[in-house]
C-alpha positions as CSV (number, residue, x, y, z in Angstrom):
1,M,115.9,55.4,78.8
2,H,112.4,55.0,80.2
3,A,113.1,58.0,82.5
4,V,114.3,60.0,79.5
5,R,111.2,59.3,77.5
6,T,109.0,60.1,80.5
7,D,110.8,63.4,81.1
8,A,110.6,64.3,77.4
9,R,106.8,64.0,77.6
10,F,106.8,66.2,80.7
11,W,108.8,68.9,79.0
12,D,106.8,68.6,75.8
13,R,103.6,69.3,77.8
14,I,104.9,72.4,79.5
15,A,106.9,73.8,76.6
16,P,104.4,76.6,75.6
17,R,104.2,77.8,79.2
18,Y,108.0,77.5,79.6
19,A,108.5,79.6,76.5
20,R,106.3,82.4,77.9
21,S,107.9,82.5,81.3
22,K,110.3,85.3,82.1
23,I,113.9,84.8,83.3
24,G,113.8,84.9,87.1
25,D,117.1,86.8,87.6
26,P,117.9,88.7,84.4
27,E,121.1,90.2,85.8
28,G,122.4,86.9,86.9
29,F,121.6,85.4,83.5
30,E,123.5,88.2,81.8
31,R,126.5,87.6,84.0
32,T,126.4,83.9,83.1
33,L,126.2,84.7,79.4
34,A,129.1,87.2,79.6
35,A,131.3,84.8,81.5
36,T,130.6,82.0,79.1
37,A,131.1,84.1,76.0
38,A,134.5,85.2,77.3
39,R,135.5,81.5,77.3
40,L,134.4,80.8,73.7
41,A,136.7,81.6,70.8
42,A,135.3,82.8,67.5
43,A,136.5,79.6,65.8
44,A,135.0,77.3,68.5
45,H,132.7,74.4,67.9
46,V,130.2,74.3,70.8
47,L,127.6,71.8,72.1
48,E,124.8,72.8,74.5
49,I,122.7,70.1,76.2
50,G,119.3,70.8,77.7
51,C,118.9,74.0,75.7
52,G,115.1,74.4,76.3
53,T,113.7,76.9,73.9
54,G,117.1,78.2,72.9
55,T,117.4,81.4,75.0
56,A,121.1,81.0,75.8
57,A,121.9,79.4,72.4
58,L,120.5,82.3,70.4
59,R,122.7,84.7,72.4
60,L,125.9,82.7,72.3
61,A,125.8,81.1,68.8
62,P,126.7,84.3,66.8
63,G,130.0,84.5,68.6
64,V,131.3,81.0,67.5
65,A,131.9,79.0,64.4
66,R,129.3,76.3,65.0
67,Y,126.8,75.8,67.8
68,V,124.8,72.6,68.3
69,A,122.0,72.8,70.9
70,S,120.0,69.8,72.0
71,D,117.0,69.0,74.3
72,V,115.0,65.9,75.0
73,S,111.8,67.8,74.2
74,G,110.8,68.0,70.6
75,A,108.3,70.7,71.5
76,M,111.0,72.8,73.1
77,I,113.2,72.4,70.0
78,A,110.4,73.3,67.7
79,I,109.9,76.6,69.6
80,A,113.7,77.2,69.5
81,R,113.8,76.6,65.8
82,E,111.1,79.2,65.2
83,K,113.1,81.7,67.3
84,A,116.3,81.0,65.4
85,R,114.5,81.5,62.1
86,A,113.1,84.8,63.3
87,A,116.5,85.9,64.5
88,G,118.3,84.8,61.3
89,C,120.8,82.7,63.3
90,T,122.4,80.5,60.6
91,N,125.2,78.7,62.5
92,L,122.9,77.1,65.1
93,D,121.8,73.5,64.8
94,L,118.9,72.6,67.0
95,V,118.4,68.9,67.5
96,V,116.2,66.6,69.7
97,G,118.4,64.5,72.0
98,G,119.3,64.0,75.6
99,A,122.5,64.5,77.6
100,E,122.8,60.7,77.9
101,D,123.2,60.1,74.1
102,V,125.1,63.0,72.7
103,S,127.1,60.7,70.4
104,A,123.8,59.7,68.6
105,Y,123.0,63.2,67.3
106,A,126.0,65.6,67.8
107,A,128.8,64.8,65.4
108,P,131.8,66.6,66.9
109,P,134.5,68.1,64.7
110,E,137.7,66.2,64.3
111,G,139.2,66.0,67.8
112,G,136.0,66.9,69.6
113,F,134.0,70.0,70.6
114,D,135.8,73.0,72.1
115,A,133.2,73.4,74.7
116,V,130.0,71.7,76.1
117,L,127.5,73.9,77.9
118,A,125.0,72.6,80.4
119,F,122.8,75.3,81.9
120,N,120.2,74.2,84.5
121,V,120.3,70.6,83.4
122,L,122.9,68.5,85.3
123,H,120.5,68.0,88.2
124,L,117.9,66.6,85.8
125,V,119.9,63.7,84.3
126,A,119.2,60.1,85.5
127,D,122.9,59.1,85.8
128,L,125.2,62.0,86.5
129,P,128.6,60.1,86.4
130,A,127.7,58.4,83.1
131,T,126.5,61.7,81.6
132,L,129.7,63.5,82.6
133,A,131.8,60.7,81.1
134,R,129.9,61.1,77.7
135,L,130.3,64.8,77.8
136,R,134.1,64.4,78.5
137,D,134.3,62.1,75.5
138,A,132.6,64.7,73.3
139,L,135.2,67.3,74.2
140,A,138.6,67.8,72.6
141,P,141.5,67.4,74.9
142,G,141.6,70.6,77.0
143,G,138.0,71.4,76.0
144,L,135.7,73.0,78.6
145,L,132.5,71.9,80.3
146,I,130.7,75.1,81.3
147,S,127.7,74.5,83.6
148,K,125.3,76.3,85.8
149,T,123.3,74.1,88.1
150,P,120.7,74.6,90.8
151,C,122.1,72.9,93.9
152,L,118.8,71.7,95.5
153,R,120.5,70.4,98.6
154,E,121.5,73.9,99.4
155,M,117.9,75.1,99.2
156,N,114.9,74.8,101.5
157,P,114.9,71.2,102.9
158,V,111.1,71.1,102.3
159,L,111.9,70.6,98.6
160,R,112.8,67.0,99.4
161,L,109.2,66.4,100.3
162,V,107.6,68.7,97.7
163,V,109.4,67.3,94.6
164,P,108.3,63.7,95.1
165,A,104.7,64.9,95.6
166,M,104.9,67.0,92.5
167,R,106.1,63.9,90.5
168,L,103.0,62.0,91.6
169,V,100.8,64.7,90.0
170,R,103.1,65.1,86.9
171,M,104.2,68.5,87.9
172,A,107.9,67.6,88.0
173,P,110.2,65.4,85.9
174,S,111.2,62.0,87.1
175,A,114.9,62.7,87.3
176,V,115.7,65.4,89.9
177,A,118.9,65.1,91.9
178,F,119.5,66.9,95.2
179,V,123.2,67.9,95.0
180,T,125.6,70.5,96.4
181,A,128.3,72.4,94.6
182,E,130.8,70.1,96.2
183,D,128.9,67.1,94.9
184,L,129.1,68.4,91.4
185,E,132.8,69.2,91.6
186,A,133.6,65.8,93.0
187,A,131.6,64.1,90.2
188,M,133.4,66.2,87.5
189,R,136.8,65.4,88.9
190,A,135.9,61.7,89.0
191,A,134.9,61.9,85.3
192,G,138.3,63.3,84.4
193,F,137.8,67.1,84.6
194,E,139.8,69.8,86.3
195,I,137.8,72.6,87.9
196,V,139.1,76.0,86.6
197,E,136.4,78.4,87.7
198,R,133.6,78.5,90.2
199,A,131.2,81.3,90.7
200,R,127.7,82.4,91.8
201,H,126.1,84.9,89.4
202,G,122.8,85.5,91.2
203,S,121.7,88.9,92.2
204,G,120.3,87.8,95.6
205,R,122.2,87.4,98.9
206,K,122.3,83.7,98.4
207,D,122.5,82.0,95.0
208,P,121.9,78.2,94.9
209,R,123.0,78.0,91.2
210,V,126.7,77.3,91.0
211,Y,128.6,78.2,87.8
212,L,131.4,75.7,87.2
213,V,134.0,75.7,84.4
214,A,135.8,72.3,84.1
215,R,138.6,71.4,81.7
216,R,139.0,67.9,80.2
217,A,142.3,66.8,81.7
């Protein structure tokens, strides 16, 4: 939990700047939202982990019955709540909490959530197998884990030197995992998931962010 608290302070510190930043690939983001929305029924109960300032949550929540969005950063959640109030989004619950402790703050409906969303967060958890096991337990049988994750091992190898250096000067969180798409799929299968969709939504020639939809077996 020390790593979670440390990273929460990191994200709290950068929250205002994060909120002002623009989406790097708007077209890819829209493709991700469309693919995700197509998987969510109007009666669905949805949990999103690592929601940041709620950009995806505010777009997806109106299409489902209940949407719980969480982040370890209280500052991020405070910004997200302001955005939700301004948008008049009434079925969105924004809570402070990490991917490692979803049972502590996200009370699922009877049987479990219909879907858990994890956008740009699975490479930032301290223990991926344990996190996936908790997310599986939060899902109803047949429920979906929908994720989009930067696969840092598929990116420039220099990052393996840059990220530790950035940690030393508090410019990166403590938990950053270098994974490939194959690593993620293997971890999901080991946690009791079946991969039902894989895609790359980026607009560039090479997209390091893999979009995976996995069903609780």
